[in-house]
C-alpha positions in Angstrom: -49.3 41.1 -17.2 -46.6 42.6 -15.0 -49.2 42.7 -12.4 -49.5 38.9 -12.5 -46.2 38.3 -11.5 -46.5 40.2 -8.2 -46.0 38.7 -4.9 -50.0 39.6 -3.9 -50.8 37.6 -7.3 -48.7 34.8 -6.5 -49.7 34.5 -3.0 -53.0 34.3 -4.2 -53.1 31.9 -6.9 -51.3 29.8 -4.5 -54.2 30.3 -2.0 -56.8 29.1 -4.8 -55.3 25.9 -5.0 -54.4 24.8 -1.8 -55.8 21.8 -1.7 -54.2 20.4 -5.3 -50.9 21.9 -3.5 -51.7 20.1 -0.1 -52.8 16.6 -1.7 -50.0 16.4 -4.0 -47.4 17.2 -1.2 -49.0 15.0 1.1 -49.1 12.2 -1.9 -45.6 12.6 -2.8 -43.7 13.0 0.9 -45.7 9.7 1.7 -44.6 8.1 -1.3 -40.7 9.4 -1.0 -41.0 8.1 2.7 -42.4 4.4 1.4 -39.4 4.6 -1.5 -37.0 5.4 1.5 -38.4 2.4 3.9 -37.8 0.0 1.1 -34.3 1.1 0.7 -32.2 -1.4 3.6 -30.6 0.4 6.6 -26.7 -0.1 6.8 -24.8 -0.7 10.1 -21.7 0.8 10.5 -19.0 -1.8 12.3 -15.7 -0.3 13.3 -12.6 -2.0 15.1 -9.7 0.5 16.3 -5.8 -1.0 16.2 -2.9 1.0 17.8 0.5 1.2 16.5 3.3 1.0 19.2 6.1 2.7 18.3 9.3 1.0 18.5 11.0 0.9 22.0 14.2 0.2 20.4 15.3 1.6 17.1 16.2 -0.4 14.5 19.1 1.6 13.0 20.6 1.7 17.0 20.5 -2.0 17.5 24.0 -2.4 16.4 26.3 0.0 16.8 28.1 2.0 13.6 24.8 0.9 11.7 23.7 3.8 9.1 20.6 5.7 9.7 17.5 4.6 7.8 14.4 5.6 7.4 11.6 3.1 9.2 9.5 0.7 6.7 6.5 1.0 9.3 4.6 2.8 6.4 5.5 0.4 3.8 4.8 -2.8 6.1 1.5 -1.0 6.7 0.6 -0.9 2.8 1.8 -4.3 2.3 -0.7 -5.6 4.6 -3.5 -3.7 3.3 -2.8 -5.1 -0.3 -2.6 -8.7 1.0 -5.3 -8.0 3.4 -7.6 -6.5 0.5 -6.6 -9.0 -2.2 -8.3 -11.4 -3.9 -8.4 -14.8 -2.5 -8.1 -13.2 1.0 -11.8 -11.5 0.2 -13.3 -14.5 -1.1 -11.9 -15.9 2.1 -13.9 -13.7 4.4 -16.9 -14.1 2.0 -17.0 -17.7 1.9 -16.6 -17.7 5.6 -19.7 -15.4 6.5 -21.7 -16.2 3.4 -21.4 -12.9 2.4 -24.2 -11.6 -0.1 -25.9 -15.1 -0.7 -29.3 -13.3 -1.3 -28.7 -12.8 -4.8 -27.8 -16.0 -6.2 -27.2 -14.7 -9.8 -24.1 -12.1 -8.2 -20.9 -13.7 -9.2 -17.9 -14.1 -7.2 -16.2 -11.4 -9.0 -18.9 -9.0 -8.1 -19.1 -10.0 -4.6 -15.4 -9.2 -4.6 -16.0 -5.7 -6.2 -18.9 -4.9 -3.8 -17.0 -6.1 -0.2 -14.2 -3.8 -1.3 -16.8 -1.3 -1.5 -18.5 -1.6 2.0 -15.0 -2.7 3.9 -11.9 -0.1 4.2 -8.9 0.4 6.3 -8.0 3.9 6.6 -4.8 4.9 8.6 -4.5 7.2 11.4 -2.4 10.0 10.9 -1.3 13.1 13.5 -3.0 16.1 11.1 0.1 18.6 12.8 2.7 15.6 11.0 1.0 14.8 7.6 2.9 17.2 5.6 5.9 14.9 6.1 6.5 12.4 3.5 7.6 9.8 5.6 5.2 10.2 8.6 4.3 7.0 10.3 0.9 6.5 11.1 -0.5 5.8 15.0 -3.2 3.2 14.2 -5.7 2.0 11.8 -9.2 2.1 11.5 -11.4 -0.8 9.8 -14.9 0.5 9.2 -17.6 -2.5 7.7 -20.7 -1.7 6.5 -23.7 -4.2 6.3 -27.4 -4.6 6.5 -26.5 -6.9 9.7 -25.3 -5.0 12.7 -23.5 -8.5 13.8 -22.6 -9.4 10.8 -20.9 -6.4 10.0 -18.6 -6.7 13.8 -18.4 -10.0 12.7 -16.5 -9.3 9.7 -14.8 -6.3 11.4 -13.0 -8.4 13.7 -12.1 -11.2 11.5 -10.0 -8.4 9.6 -8.8 -7.1 12.5 -7.4 -10.6 13.3 -6.1 -10.8 10.5 -4.4 -7.6 10.5 -2.6 -8.7 13.6 -1.3 -12.2 12.3 -0.6 -11.0 8.8 2.0 -7.8 10.7 3.5 -10.7 13.1 4.1 -13.2 10.4 5.4 -9.9 7.9 7.4 -8.8 10.9 9.0 -11.8 12.5 9.5 -13.9 8.8 11.2 -10.5 7.7 13.6 -10.8 10.4 14.1 -14.3 10.1 14.3 -14.3 6.3 16.8 -11.7 6.2 19.2 -13.3 8.9 18.8 -16.4 6.6 20.0 -14.3 3.6 23.1 -13.0 5.5 24.3 -16.5 6.9 24.3 -17.8 3.3 25.8 -15.0 2.0 28.8 -15.2 4.6 28.8 -19.3 4.1 29.5 -18.7 0.3 31.9 -15.9 0.7 33.8 -17.2 3.1 34.2 -20.5 0.8 35.1 -18.7 -2.1 37.8 -16.9 0.1 39.2 -20.1 1.0 39.5 -21.4 -2.2 41.0 -18.2 -4.0 43.7 -18.2 -1.0 44.6 -21.8 -1.8 45.0 -21.4 -5.6 46.9 -18.2 -4.5 49.3 -20.4 -2.4 49.1 -22.8 -5.1 50.2 -20.4 -7.7 52.7 -18.7 -5.3 54.4 -22.0 -5.1 54.6 -23.2 -8.5 56.0 -19.8 -9.7 57.9 -19.0 -6.7 61.1 -18.0 -9.2 59.0 -15.4 -10.8 57.7 -13.6 -7.2 58.3 -10.0 -7.3 59.9 -10.6 -3.7 62.3 -13.1 -5.4 63.7 -10.7 -8.1 66.7 -9.5 -7.0 68.0 -12.3 -5.8 67.4 -14.0 -8.7 69.1 -11.0 -10.7 72.3 -11.6 -8.4 71.7 -15.5 -9.1 72.2 -14.5 -12.6 74.9 -12.3 -12.2 77.3 -14.7 -10.4 76.4 -17.6 -12.5 77.5 -15.5 -15.3 80.5 -14.6 -13.7 81.6 -18.3 -13.0 80.8 -19.1 -16.9 83.4 -16.8 -17.8 86.0 -18.2 -15.4 85.1 -22.1 -16.8 85.6 -20.9 -20.6 88.8 -18.9 -19.4 89.8 -22.0 -17.8 89.4 -24.1 -20.9 91.3 -21.8 -23.4 94.1 -21.6 -20.4 93.8 -25.6 -20.7 93.8 -25.4 -24.6 97.2 -23.5 -24.0 99.0 -25.6 -21.9 98.3 -28.6 -23.9 102.0 -29.5 -24.5 102.7 -29.7 -20.9 100.3 -31.7 -20.0 99.7 -35.4 -20.4 96.5 -36.3 -22.5 95.0 -38.3 -20.2 95.0 -35.2 -17.5 94.3 -32.8 -20.4 90.8 -35.1 -21.4 89.8 -35.2 -17.7 90.1 -31.5 -17.0 88.4 -30.8 -20.1 85.5 -33.0 -19.8 85.2 -31.6 -15.9 84.8 -28.2 -17.5 82.7 -28.4 -20.1 80.0 -30.3 -17.7 80.5 -27.2 -15.3 80.1 -24.7 -18.3 77.2 -27.2 -19.4 75.4 -26.6 -15.7 75.6 -23.2 -15.7 74.1 -22.6 -18.9 71.4 -24.3 -17.9 70.8 -22.8 -14.5 71.7 -19.4 -16.3 68.5 -20.2 -18.8 66.0 -21.0 -15.7 66.9 -17.9 -14.7 66.4 -16.0 -17.3 63.2 -17.8 -18.1 61.5 -16.8 -14.7 62.8 -13.5 -14.9 60.8 -12.9 -18.0 57.6 -14.7 -16.7 58.1 -12.4 -13.6 55.8 -9.4 -15.4 52.9 -12.4 -15.8 53.4 -13.4 -12.7 53.4 -10.1 -10.9 49.8 -9.3 -13.0 48.1 -13.0 -12.2 49.5 -12.4 -9.1 47.9 -8.4 -8.2 44.7 -9.4 -10.0 44.2 -12.9 -7.9 45.0 -10.6 -4.4 42.8 -7.7 -5.7 39.8 -10.3 -5.7 40.9 -11.8 -2.4 40.4 -8.2 -1.1 37.1 -7.4 -2.5 35.7 -10.2 -1.2 37.2 -10.2 2.3 35.6 -6.7 1.9 32.4 -7.6 1.0 33.1 -10.8 3.9 33.5 -7.5 6.4 29.8 -6.0 5.2 27.9 -9.0 5.2 29.2 -10.0 8.9 28.2 -6.8 10.1 24.8 -7.0 8.1 24.1 -10.8 9.7 25.2 -9.2 12.9 22.4 -6.5 12.8 19.9 -9.0 11.5 20.4 -11.5 14.4 20.4 -8.2 16.9 16.9 -7.5 14.9 15.5 -10.9 14.9 16.1 -11.0 19.2 14.6 -7.6 19.1 11.6 -9.2 17.1 11.2 -12.1 19.3 11.0 -9.7 22.7 8.8 -7.7 21.0 10.8 -4.3 21.3 9.9 -3.4 17.4 6.8 -1.6 16.5 3.5 -3.8 16.6 0.2 -3.7 16.5 -2.4 -3.2 19.8 -6.0 -3.5 19.6 -7.7 -0.8 21.0 -11.1 -1.5 20.4 -12.8 -4.5 18.9 -15.7 -4.1 16.8 -19.6 -4.3 18.5 -22.9 -4.6 16.8 -24.5 -1.1 16.2 -27.4 -0.5 17.2 -28.5 2.6 15.1 -28.0 2.7 11.1 -25.7 5.3 9.6 -27.7 5.0 6.4 -28.2 8.9 5.9 -29.4 8.4 2.4 -33.2 7.6 4.0 -33.4 10.7 6.0 -31.9 12.4 2.4 -34.1 10.4 0.7 -37.3 11.4 2.5 -36.8 15.0 2.8 -36.0 15.6 -0.7 -38.7 13.8 -1.9 -40.8 16.3 0.6 -39.0 19.0 -1.1 -39.6 17.9 -4.4 -43.2 17.3 -4.0 -44.2 20.2 -2.7 -42.2 22.4 -5.4 -43.9 20.2 -8.4 -46.8 21.3 -6.4 -46.1 25.0 -6.2 -45.2 24.9 -9.7 -47.9 23.2 -11.1 -50.4 25.5 -9.3 -49.0 28.4 -10.8 -48.7 26.3 -14.2 -52.4 26.0 -14.2 -53.0 29.4 -12.7 -51.1 31.4 -15.2 -52.3 29.1 -18.1 -55.7 30.1 -17.2 -54.9 34.2 -17.3 -57.7 36.6 -15.8 -58.6 39.8 -14.8 -59.8 38.5 -11.3 -59.8 42.3 -8.5 -60.4 46.1 -9.4 -56.9 46.7 -8.9 -55.6 44.3 -11.3 -58.0 45.9 -13.7 -56.9 49.4 -13.0 -53.5 48.6 -13.2 -53.8 46.6 -16.7 -55.7 48.8 -18.4 -55.6 52.0 -16.8 -59.5 52.2 -16.1 -61.4 52.4 -12.9 -64.5 50.0 -12.4 -67.3 51.4 -12.0 -68.7 48.8 -10.2 -67.4 44.9 -9.4 -69.8 42.6 -9.0 -68.8 39.9 -6.7 -69.2 35.9 -7.5 -72.1 34.4 -6.6 -71.3 30.9 -6.4 -74.3 28.7 -5.5 -74.2 27.0 -2.0 -74.7 23.5 -3.9 -71.9 23.9 -6.3 -69.6 24.7 -3.1 -70.9 21.7 -1.8 -70.3 19.4 -4.2 -66.8 20.5 -4.8 -65.8 20.0 -1.0 -67.6 16.5 -1.5 -64.8 15.9 -4.3 -62.1 17.1 -2.1 -63.0 15.6 0.7 -63.5 12.2 -0.9 -60.0 12.6 -2.9 -58.3 12.6 0.8 -59.7 10.1 2.4 -59.0 8.0 -0.8 -55.5 9.0 -0.7 -54.7 8.2 3.0 -56.9 5.1 2.5 -54.4 4.0 0.3 -51.5 5.0 2.2 -53.1 3.0 5.2 -53.3 0.0 3.4 -49.9 0.4 2.4 -48.6 0.9 5.9 -50.3 -2.0 7.5 -48.5 -4.5 9.3 -45.4 -2.7 9.2 -44.8 -1.3 13.1 -41.4 -1.5 12.6 -41.2 0.6 9.3 -43.6 3.2 11.1 -40.9 3.1 13.9 -38.3 3.9 11.1 -40.3 6.7 9.4 -39.8 8.7 12.9 -36.3 7.8 13.2 -35.7 9.1 9.6 -36.1 12.9 10.9 -34.6 11.7 14.3 -30.8 12.6 14.7 -29.5 9.1 15.1 -26.1 9.1 18.0 -23.1 8.8 16.3 -20.2 6.4 17.9 -16.9 8.4 18.4 -14.1 7.2 16.3 -10.8 6.4 18.2 
């Protein structure tokens, strides 16, 4: 029947089922409100930390040092990870005895729940958010708990932990850096001293084969060979004059010349050995000098870094680097922020109304019939001759009214009994549909 789906027919159907729609909507709304009230109120406490920029840039602390990207963002990530680690969260949970209402809840479940209710958010300028190395200007620590005082205490405890961790991490990093470069400087200096001693000993042991002495050795070898040749010539001349020299003189001169020849040959052999060893000596000497040069270059770099680390530690001791400042401490909130109650109540009321309307239309169209003359004419194209009104007896009307009154009275009586003694919940009912003030975040 097309006419049954017209606006006028739907309106008439809803008017006929008005009391049923009203009763279902009221009962559903009150049930939704009671369910919303059964959920605990959540209070949000917020603490804000401001990050003060470095008054003296770290890469300008030492003249000539290379430019480096600030590691403030990395330090913030490390602090957040340390703060939200399992051991740190267990310490906070045990300190404030959180989530103790459920004895069956394990510590792992408490840690997971605490990570959901506690958040650390970085404050970043929206205009600079596109930059990959943008430095946050602050941190917002948010804690949501059922108890406002506990929420504020936990937020302030996390705030103090961030400050302590930031200070210790920064100062500890500077001290560790300085200690590392000092130890490296000591190690490299010791290696240089040891290598210099070895190099001096090697030069002393192989002085004849040093590259600087090769020319001298070559000249000396030439002179020794000339002297040897002269000695051999003298021996030959002495042999030719043996008939004119006495035997004693001949033997004495021959013995002297042969001793000279032996000494010259020994000296020549020594110089020949030194010249043959010269290439290997030069190779070993070059390797040792090259190693010494590398160690000296390394020492210069380490010395520069140690000086920079000492300057960084001095700046840290004077609070010249970026530091954390408390901008706002957490205070106990006055109003809950759990908008779920308001949403649940509104959704329950809307759902009850839609259910009531749908049920009324379903009942109406399941019992479809022609109820008016206009509907008859539209459906069958027949104009009725006479319309007999519904002559309902007064007694029947009274009986139906009494049934509705009793049903409504019973419903409101039951709801009143459910709400009895819950004055605070009744106040919360009013607050559900009232906009609570929102605190502005820094």
